[in-house]
C-alpha positions in Angstrom: -5.3 5.0 14.8 -8.7 3.6 14.4 -10.6 4.7 11.1 -14.5 4.6 10.9 -16.6 2.6 8.7 -17.7 6.0 7.2 -14.0 6.9 6.5 -13.3 3.7 5.0 -16.1 3.8 2.5 -15.5 7.3 1.8 -12.0 6.8 0.7 -12.5 3.7 -1.2 -14.8 5.7 -3.3 -12.3 8.4 -4.1 -10.3 8.2 -7.3 -6.6 6.5 -7.3 -5.1 10.0 -7.2 -7.1 11.2 -4.4 -6.3 7.7 -2.6 -2.5 8.0 -3.1 -2.4 11.7 -1.7 -3.9 10.2 1.3 -2.0 7.0 1.5 1.4 9.1 1.4 0.3 11.6 4.1 -1.0 8.8 6.3 1.8 6.6 6.2 4.3 9.6 7.1 1.9 10.4 9.8 1.1 7.3 11.2 4.9 5.7 10.6 3.7 2.4 9.3 1.9 0.7 5.9 0.0 -2.5 5.7 0.2 -5.5 3.4 -1.3 -8.7 3.0 0.5 -12.1 3.3 1.4 -15.0 5.0 4.4 -17.0 6.3 6.3 -16.8 3.2 6.0 -13.3 2.5 3.7 -10.4 1.0 1.3 -11.2 -1.3 1.9 -9.5 -5.0 -0.6 -9.2 -8.0 0.7 -9.6 -11.6 -0.5 -7.7 -14.5 -1.1 -9.1 -18.0 2.5 -8.7 -19.2 3.8 -10.6 -16.1 5.0 -7.5 -14.3 4.8 -7.5 -10.6 3.2 -5.2 -7.8 2.8 -5.1 -4.2 -0.1 -3.9 -2.8 0.1 -1.5 0.2 -2.7 0.3 2.4 -2.3 3.3 4.6 -4.0 1.3 7.5 -4.8 -2.0 8.9 -8.7 -1.7 8.0 -8.1 -0.8 4.6 -6.1 -3.9 4.2 -8.5 -6.2 5.9 -11.3 -5.1 3.4 -9.2 -6.5 0.7 -8.5 -9.5 2.2 -11.6 -11.3 0.3 -11.9 -13.9 -2.5 -8.4 -15.7 -3.1 -6.6 -13.4 -0.4 -9.4 -14.2 2.3 -6.7 -16.3 4.2 -4.2 -14.1 4.1 -3.0 -11.9 7.6 -2.9 -8.3 7.4 1.0 -7.2 8.1 2.4 -4.1 9.4 5.4 -2.7 8.2 7.3 0.3 9.9 8.2 3.4 8.1 12.0 2.6 8.6 11.6 -0.7 7.0 9.6 0.7 4.4 12.0 3.3 3.2 15.4 1.5 4.2 14.6 -2.0 3.3 11.5 -2.8 1.4 11.4 0.2 -1.4 14.9 -0.3 -2.3 14.3 -3.9 -2.5 11.2 -3.6 -4.7 13.3 -0.8 -7.0 16.2 -3.3 -7.4 13.7 -6.4 -8.3 11.8 -3.8 -10.6 8.3 -4.5 -8.8 6.0 -2.0 -8.4 3.6 -0.9 -5.8 -0.3 -1.1 -5.7 -1.0 1.9 -3.6 -4.3 2.0 -1.7 -6.4 -0.5 -4.1 -9.9 -0.9 -3.3 -11.9 -4.3 -2.9 -13.7 -4.1 -6.4 -10.7 -2.4 -8.1 -10.0 -3.7 -11.7 -7.7 -1.3 -12.9 -4.8 -1.4 -10.4 -3.4 2.3 -9.5 0.4 0.9 -9.8 3.1 3.0 -9.6 7.1 2.6 -9.7 8.4 2.1 -6.1 11.0 4.8 -6.6 8.4 7.1 -7.3 6.6 5.8 -4.0 9.9 6.1 -2.1 10.7 9.9 -3.5 7.0 11.1 -2.3 7.2 9.6 0.8 10.9 10.8 1.7 9.3 14.3 0.3 6.2 14.1 2.8 8.3 13.0 5.7 10.6 15.9 5.4 7.8 18.0 6.5 7.9 16.0 10.0 11.2 17.2 10.7 
């Protein structure tokens, strides 16, 4: 699953809704998602109200493009689809942490969604593969 530079550029120019549709389809198709983090875990973002969100990307290449500025020393971490559906998203729901789905490197208004909505959308997409 190598993503071309051209596809990366095209996808980062799409609006948040289009990127989210791609995000859900690719995660179900490739059976993994990507995050940035270090030895202590995954990086989260915080909005002006203190609400935490976990940024996730549908492919390693997209996450690598966002490993800049204060995130430049973070590692790109693969999360299996099973781990995402069975562990991570339920934990995010329990902890009231949202998901930043497929943010671009120059994003200012982050496309956040509830972890419950992401879980519901991924499960619906995965049903198409059964």
